[in-house]
C-alpha positions as CSV (number, residue, x, y, z in Angstrom):
1,M,145.2,102.9,95.4
2,L,141.9,101.3,94.7
3,L,139.5,100.3,97.5
4,S,136.7,97.7,97.3
5,L,134.1,97.9,100.0
6,I,131.3,95.3,100.2
7,T,128.6,95.4,102.9
8,I,126.6,92.2,103.3
9,H,123.4,91.9,105.4
10,P,123.3,88.3,106.5
11,F,120.2,86.3,107.4
12,P,120.2,85.4,111.1
13,G,122.5,82.4,111.5
14,D,124.5,83.0,108.3
15,E,126.9,85.4,109.9
16,S,129.6,82.8,110.6
17,K,129.3,81.3,107.1
18,I,129.9,84.6,105.5
19,I,132.8,85.5,107.9
20,D,134.4,82.0,107.2
21,V,134.3,82.5,103.4
22,L,135.7,86.1,103.6
23,D,138.3,85.0,106.1
24,S,139.6,82.3,103.7
25,M,139.8,85.1,101.1
26,Q,141.7,87.3,103.4
27,R,144.4,84.8,104.0
28,L,144.8,83.9,100.3
29,I,145.0,87.3,98.8
30,A,147.3,88.6,101.5
31,T,150.1,86.8,99.7
32,S,149.5,88.9,96.5
33,L,152.1,91.7,96.1
34,D,149.4,93.9,94.5
35,C,147.0,93.6,97.5
36,Q,147.8,96.2,100.1
37,G,145.4,94.9,102.6
38,C,142.1,93.1,103.3
39,L,139.8,93.6,106.3
40,I,136.6,92.1,107.6
41,T,134.4,93.9,110.1
42,A,131.2,92.7,111.6
43,E,128.7,94.5,113.7
44,A,127.8,92.7,117.0
45,G,124.4,91.0,117.2
46,T,122.1,89.0,114.9
47,G,121.1,90.6,111.6
48,K,123.9,93.2,111.6
49,S,126.1,94.0,108.6
50,I,129.4,92.5,107.7
51,C,131.9,94.7,105.7
52,Y,134.7,93.3,103.6
53,M,137.4,95.7,102.3
54,E,140.3,95.1,99.9
55,R,143.0,97.7,98.9
56,W,144.8,97.2,95.6
57,R,147.8,98.9,94.1
58,T,146.5,99.2,90.5
59,R,143.4,99.0,88.5
60,E,144.9,96.1,86.5
61,A,145.5,94.1,89.7
62,L,141.9,94.7,90.9
63,D,140.5,93.7,87.5
64,R,142.6,90.5,87.5
65,H,141.3,89.8,91.0
66,L,137.7,90.4,90.0
67,R,138.0,87.9,87.0
68,S,139.7,85.3,89.2
69,T,138.1,82.1,90.3
70,L,139.1,83.1,93.8
71,Y,136.8,86.1,93.7
72,C,133.9,83.6,93.3
73,R,134.1,83.2,97.0
74,V,133.3,86.8,97.6
75,L,130.3,86.4,95.2
76,E,129.3,83.4,97.2
77,A,129.3,85.4,100.4
78,M,127.3,88.2,98.7
79,E,124.6,85.7,97.8
80,L,124.0,85.1,101.5
81,S,122.8,88.7,102.0
82,R,119.2,89.0,103.0
83,I,119.0,92.3,101.0
84,P,121.2,93.3,98.0
85,P,124.7,93.9,99.3
86,T,126.3,97.3,98.8
87,V,129.3,97.1,96.5
88,E,131.5,100.2,96.1
89,F,134.8,100.8,94.4
90,F,136.9,103.9,95.1
91,E,140.0,105.2,93.4
92,I,142.0,107.1,96.0
93,T,144.3,109.7,94.6
94,G,145.2,111.5,97.7
95,I,145.5,110.1,101.2
96,G,146.7,111.2,104.6
97,G,147.4,109.6,107.9
98,L,148.5,111.1,111.2
99,D,149.9,114.0,109.3
100,L,146.4,115.0,108.1
101,I,145.0,114.8,111.7
102,E,147.9,116.9,112.9
103,S,147.5,119.5,110.2
104,V,143.7,119.9,110.8
105,R,144.1,120.1,114.5
106,L,147.0,122.5,114.5
107,H,145.6,124.8,111.8
108,P,141.9,125.1,112.3
109,V,139.9,127.2,109.8
110,D,138.7,130.4,111.5
111,N,135.2,130.0,110.2
112,D,134.9,126.4,111.3
113,K,131.8,126.4,113.5
114,S,131.5,122.6,113.8
115,E,131.0,121.1,117.2
116,P,133.0,118.1,118.5
117,I,131.2,114.8,118.2
């Protein structure tokens, strides 16, 4: 699985423009069989960050998406960032879910001295 994570730092008043653009993307790429999910998160308040995440099955699918005219909408939203947006791509080779939480909680390492948060 490949993960695209973009953090945009909007100018005050541009938050809704960015969210609208990314929301339109979310609905359109959700129909792609190669897209495993798309998520928009926004911090509350003026001047806070907006994060846009996409999950893709293969590198080829991600590359096709990055070359598409549809991806120009993401680039348009990135241009509304008051400072350069953070753009990160991750290739995830091993993942866990509830099974990971259960394993860690049921089998703590003896020398784990970390405090709960």
